N, C-alpha and C positions, 0 to 999 in steps of 0.2 A: 504493498502500498503505500503509495505518495506522501510525503509529510506536504502539508500543505502550509504554504507560506501566504501570511497575512497582505490582504492587499489592503487600497487605502479606506477602502469604506467598511473592509471587518473590522468587528470588537475592538481585537488587539492590536491595532494599528495606530502610531500615536495620530492625532487628528492635526489638523492644518496649522492651528495656532499654537498646539505643541511643541509640534515641528519647528517653528517658526520662533519659537523662544529659547529652544537646543540652539538653535544655528545662532543665533546674537549671544546670547553665553559663551558656546565656544570660540565666537568671535572677539568675545572683549576676554576672552582669558588668555587668545593668541595675542591679543593688540597689549594687555598688560608684560605678556611676559616678555614680549619684543621690545617695549619701552626701559624694561627694566635690564633688558641685557645691552641696550644702546648704554645706559649710564653706565654701566659694568664693565662692559668689552667694545666702547664706543660703537657708534653707527657704523663703520668702513667694518672694523672688526669681529662684525655681527652677521652670520652669513642665514640664511633662510634654514639652512640645514642647523645649525644651531637654536633657532628658535623651535625649530618641530621635536627636535633632541629634549628642550629646556619645557614643553609641551606637553611630552611624550605622546602625540602625535604622526601619521605619516607625513612626509614632506610633501604630498599633493595637498592633504587638508590644509596646512597653509596656504599653500597659491591657491586654492578654491576661496577663500577669503578674503588674499591679499595676493593680489596678481603680481605687487613686485615689491620688494622693499619699502620702495616710496612712497607707497600707501599709507604704510605705519606713520610717517611723518606728516601724509595728509591726512589722518584720521586724527591725528595729537589736535593739527589746528583746525580740523572742523569744530572737535568737541571745545578747545577754547572759545573760538569762535559764538558757539550757541551759549555758553554759560555767558558771556558778555555780554550778549544783547538783551537777556534774560534782566540783567544787572543795568543797561542801559536804558533799559523801557519800563525800569521800576515807579518810575516817577508818573507814571500815566502818559497819556496821548499829548496831554496839552503841555509837555515840557518842553523847552528851548533845545533849538539843534546846539547850543554849547553844554547846556548841560547832558542831552543824551552822545554825547561825544566824550567829554571827560567824562562819565561813569561808564562808557565802555573802556578807555584805557586806563582808567583807572582802575576797574575789573581788571582786566587783563594785565597790570603791573601784579598787579595783588595775588593774582593765579602762577606769575612767574616768580612772584617773589616767595612763594609761599611754597613750591618743588622745584628749586633751584638748580640740584642737579639733572633735575630730569630735562626742565626748560634747556638748560645750557646742553644739554645731549645734542636735543631734539633740534635745536638754533644751528648750533656749530655744524652738523648736518646740513640742514637746509640749505647753509651758506654752500656748498656745492654744485647744488641741483637748482639750478632755475627754474628748472620746467616746474618744481614743486610751487614756486608762486608764480607762474606766467599767470596774467588776466587775475590776478590775485579779485576770488570775493569780496574781499576786504574793500579793497575801492570802490567795486558797485555797491557794496553797503552804505559807507559812506559818502557815494556818490546823492544816493538814496534821501536820505536824512538832510543832505545839502536841499536838493530838488525841494524835497518838500517843509524845509526852511524859505526857500523862496516864495513858494506858493502864499504862506505867511505874511511874508513881509518881511521876513527875520533878516535878509540875504538877501542882496545885489540882485537881481532878478536876471542883469548882464552874465553875471558869474556864471562861467563852463562848469559846469556841476561835475560832471566829469573827471575833470581837470583836478578840481581840489578832493575828488576823492582819491584821485593814482597820488596826489603830495601828500595825504592825510597817512596812507595806507604806504606807502615809500618811507615815509617818516618812524613809522612806527616799526617796521623790518631795520631801519637803520639804526634806531633806539634800544633795539632787541639784542642786534648784534654785536654793539658796542658794550652792550649791560655785560654781554654771555663772553666776550672776548677777553676777560681780566679777570682775576681772584683778588684780594675779595672782588664784588659786585664796585663799579667804580661809581655810583654814582647810586640815590637814588629811582626808580624806575618807575614808580607810580603819579612821584612829583616829576620826573620827567617827561614824563607821557600826557600829563594833563598840563603842562606849562607847552609845551607842543601847541596842542589843539587852539590855546590862546593865540601863541601864537601867529598861528597860521588864518586861525579867524579874526582877530584884529589886524596882523600888516605889521608894517616895519614902519611906515612914516606916520611923519605927525600928522593929528587929524584937524582938520579945517575948523576954526575958532565960529562955530554960530554967531555970534555976536558980532564977529568983524566981517 
């Protein structure tokens, strides 16, 4: 008699939701293992085989969840952005562009400060992989914040929102790179990021005296 193999509709077969949860748990486990190895052995010193061995899974399983090693860096950046977005909009939909951006940058700074070894390992690795940051989602997100502020009259409508978004995201990466490149940290990351937002939004030229 041939043994019965449970199919998708059989009582003994995992439900789609359960399979999805299992897949997400496996992906999260692989991510944690990879980031831990990047801190321990550096990104360059870690192979996909190392990740598979430490996670006790087949090499193909790693590639199934993360097709290339750089995908772990992209996942790290995505997770940071999601946390920063939540913090940025804590003040509600009526928050000014400056408040949203300062909260966003502040959250990014606090997250990096709270996990400096991990942040340094990922940032240093990302410096050599230009494709990780190309067409940065941050630039698009910041441009959207600026565009909304223009609709509200907070920012000059003649300003190119995409250009401001690119400037903000580029500044973010430059600050992170400088912060990660020295031990101990050469400056307060959160303070530097918040100051950069003000500098970009306010400019450096003296403002005209409205009474004059």
